[in-house]
N, C-alpha and C positions, 0 to 999 in steps of 0.2 A: 529688088530691096525694099522699094516702096510699099510692095503688096505684103512683105514679111512684116514691116513695120505697122501697118495697119492691122494685121491679125493680132500681134502683139499688143497693140494699143487697145484695141476692144477687149482682148482677153483680160487684160488687167482692170480696165474699167469695169468688166462683168464681176470681177474677184473684188473690185470695191463695193459696188452695189448690193451685190447678192446678200451679204449680212444684214441688210435693212428689213429683209423677208423675217417676220417672226414665226420661226419655224424650228423644232428640235433636229431636222434632218442633218445628219453628221457632215454631209459634203458641202453644207451651207455654213453650218457653225464652225467649221473648222478654219473658215476663211476671216473669222473673227481675229485669229492669230497674226498674220502676216502684214498688217496694216502699213508699218513702218517699210517692209520690203516692197510692198506693191507701189507705195508712194514714190520711193526711189526709182525702181526699176520703171514705171510709166513716166516719171520725169524725164528719165534718160531717153525714153523713146520719144516723148513729145519734143525734147530740144534736138535730138538727132533728126527727126523728120523735119521740124521747122529750118535747120539750118542747111538741110540737102534739097528740101522740096518747097519751103515755104508755105503760104495758104493760096492754092491754086482754084480759087473761087470760092462762092458761098457754101457748097458742100464741104470743102476742106476746112473752111474756117469753122463751121459748125461741129465737125469731127474734133477739131482741136479744143473748142471750147467744153465739149462733152469730156475729153480726157482732162482738162483743167479742172472740170468740177469733180470728177472723180479723185483726182490728187487732194484738192481741198477738202473732200469728203474724209478721205484716210487721215489727214492732218488734223481734223477737228477732234479725231478720238485720241490720238497720242500726244497732242499738245500738252494735255494737262499733266504730263508725266516729264516736263521740261520746265528749266528755269523761267520760261516765258509766262507760266501760270504762277499765280498766288499760292503759298504753300496753305494744305489744308490742316496739317496737324502741327502746331507751335512747339519749339523747343522750350525745355524748362529754362528757366532763368537762375535756378539755384546752382550755386557753384558746387556744392556737395550735396546731391540729392538724397534725402535721408530715407526715402519711403519707395526705393526703387527696386526693380529686378530686371534680370536678363535673362531672355529667353532665345534658345537656339532651335531652328526650324530646320529639318533635313530629310529630304527623300532619299534613302540610302541605296535604292536599286537593289531588290532582292537578289539578283544574280551576281552583285558586286561582291567579291570576296576580301577587300581591303578592309578589314575589320580595324586592323592597328591603325590605319591611317585615320580612320574617322575618330578612334579614340584619341588620336593625337590633335585632331581639331578641337575635341570636347576638352582635352587639357590646356589647349592654347587659350581658347575664349572662356573657360571656367564660367560657363553660365549657371543660373540658379535653376533654369528648367530646361528640359530637353525634348522636343518632340520628334519622333522618328517616324516616318512614313515609308511603308513597303518593307517592313523587316520580316523576314520568314523564320523559321524555328533555328536556323542555322545563325541567323544573325543574333536572335535572342541568346543562343548557347554560348557565342562568343564575346558578347559585350555585357552581359548580365553580372557577372561576378565582380568586374572592375566599378560599373557603375552603381550597382547596390552598395558598395562601399563607401562611396561618396554621396549618394543621394538616398536618403532615407525613406522617401516616398515614392511610390511609383504605381502606375496601371500599365498592364500587359497584355497585350492580344496579339501575338504572333500568328501570321497566317502566311501558307505558302500558295495564295492566290494573288499577291503583289498589293493585297489590301490590307495586310497587317500593320499594326500601330502600337507603339511603345511610347511611355511617358516616364521621365523621372523628374524628382523635386526635391531640392533643399528645403523649400517652405513647406509647411505643414498643409495637408489635404483635410478638410473637414467634409466633403462629400466627394463621392467619384461614382460614375456610371458609364458603363459600356452600352452604348445604343446602337441599333440597327434601324435608322430612320425609315429607309426605302427598300434596301435589299438585303437580304441575308448575305453575310458573307463580307460586307462592307461596313465596317463599324466606325463610330465616332465617339469621342470621348466628351464627356462633361464632368467638370469638378469646381468645387470652391476652394480657393486657394487664400491662406491668411498670409499677409505680409509681415516685415518684422514690427511694424508699428502695432499689429493687431487688427487693421482694417483687412477687409476681404475682397476679392474680386472672383468673378465666374470666367474660367476658361473653357472654350469649347475647340475642340481640334478635329478636322475634318481632312478627309480624302477621296472624293467621290470618283466616279468613273470619267474618262475623259471621251471627248468624241474621237472616234476613229471608225476605220473601214466597216461599214455595215453596223455601226453601233452608234444609234442617235443620243441625243443628249437629256431626255425626259427627266432621267433619274438625277443626273447632276443638279439640274436646275432645282428640282423638288427639293433635294436633300439640303442644297445651300439656303434656299428661302426657308425651309423649316427652321434651320439654324439661326437664321436671321430673326424669324419671329421669336425664337427662343431667346436669343440674345436680347432682344428689345423688352421683353418681359422677366429677365433674369432678376433675382432678388438683389444683385450687387453690381457694380459696373463691369461689363463684359469685354472680354477680349476673344476674337476668333483667329485661329492660326492653322496653317498646314498648307498642304499642296491641294489647291483649289482645282487644279486641271483647267483653269480658264484665265483667261489675261485680265490685266488690270482694267482695261478700256472696254470691255465688253457689255453689253446690253444687261446680261445677267448679273454681272459684278455690280454695275450701276444700281440696279434694282436691289440687289441685295444690301446694298448700302441704305438705301432708302428706306427699305423695310427694318433694318436694324438701327439706323440711327448711328452707325458707326463710322469712324474716319480712317483714312488711308493715309500713312506717313510718307508715301512715294509721291503724292500728287505735289507739283511744283519743285520737286527734287531729282527724279530720275526714274528709269525703269527698274533698276535693280534685277536684271534679267538673271534667272536662276536655271534655265533649261533651253538649250541643250549644251551642257558642259563640254561635250566631245566635238561640236559644230559652232565654232564662234560666229559664223556668219547668220546663222540661224538660232537666235537665242529670245526667249520670251518670259516675262514676269509670270511663273505660275505658283511660286511659293510665297504666301501671304500672310500678313498680319494685320488685322482691323480691330480697333479699341475705341472704347468709349472716351469722350471728350473728357472725363474726368482725369484720364492720364496725359502727361505732357512726354514728349519725345526727348530722351538724353541722346540716344546715338541709333543709327540703322547702318549696317554693313553686309556685303556679301563676303563670305569668307572663301579661303581657297579649296579647291576641289579636291577629292580624295579617292576618286574611282568611281563615283556615281555619276548618272547622267545630269544630276541635278547639283549645284553649288547650294552650301548651306547657307541660311540666313541668320544673322545676330541681331537682336533688337533689345535696347534697355529703354523701359518706361519708369516714369516716376509718378506715382499718384498724387495728385494736386487737385482734389474736389472743390476747393474754394475758388478755383480759377476756371471751372468747367464752362462757363457762360461765356468765356472769351474766345472761345473755339466754336465756329460754325459747325453745324453737323447736318447731314442729309436729312430730309423729310419726306414722308411718302404721303402722296394724295390719294383720293379715293380711287382714282383709276389704277394706281400703282398697287394699292392693296387687293384690287380685283383682278389684276393680271397675275399678282403672286399667287392669289387664291386658286386660279385656273391652272396655273403652272404646276403647283403643288398636286392639284387632283390628278391631272394627267400623268405626273411623274410617279404617283401614288400606285396609280392603275398599271402603269408599265412596269413597276418595280415588282407589283404582284404576280404580274404575268411570268416575269423572269424567274421568280421564286418557285413558282409552279412548274416551270421547266427544268429546274436543277433537280 
């Protein structure tokens, strides 16, 4: 039993410290995800070991201190998404926000056939805009008629490679563009949207590749950081939304925020885990909305599942540029900018390799 606990303890310790290595290797980057799980499991191992064996000398004491350091290392990432942290995105103080919009983000899962359930979620939420990640042509054909009737503006790129994207809006679009930033077959959308007041903002929607078996993350990092730079230079306040295939506490997401200057409404509020809807024990926040401090949060909630492995997210923001300076936002230093530049270059090169292989 003691040997088993020691093996488990050092395994979880390795899981905790491996992500500190700056590398796109999939088997390291995937360890960014289960920080809460590793912290809980290692805490259990630590408590059981101490209760059964105690610290039987300097070697045992050192081992237990290493385990404790690994637990604290995990907690320092996830604590930002608990009420113990000050909120980053402030709520509006307007009783009836007059310059607001509601956005629904949903990875529908291409093989999911529950089209009616998805449309029911749309009907219940009644958002002003809808972002669908992962729709293939079947999804497009089953939802288009109903959504086209309610949403006069849209951008559509269904694909049967799990990277399709569809967007509908009640608000007028002034510009829209389908972009392939890193890899052919993985689109992102850019648009300028007009609010009821006549004010405009820029919306970027993304869905880069996730880390998975034998697939490293160079292209994911490059796409996210390219969008971050575009959001920073956008002609109007920016919103970035979609399935980023990265957790809110990762180093890549932190760098994305610093380069873009956008804020995260989950900081100080909660995880808002969206994946995996089928496995309650293993859920992570993969579907994100980051936005310019010119916006104030009205509401943020996770919707009921509808057959996808992702829960939909619903956010309402109010445009209040006169109070922008009251919200702190991330800033990039020269080191951050250089790191982003290198990651973008590495990802573009890897993306070109993959494009040539297709």
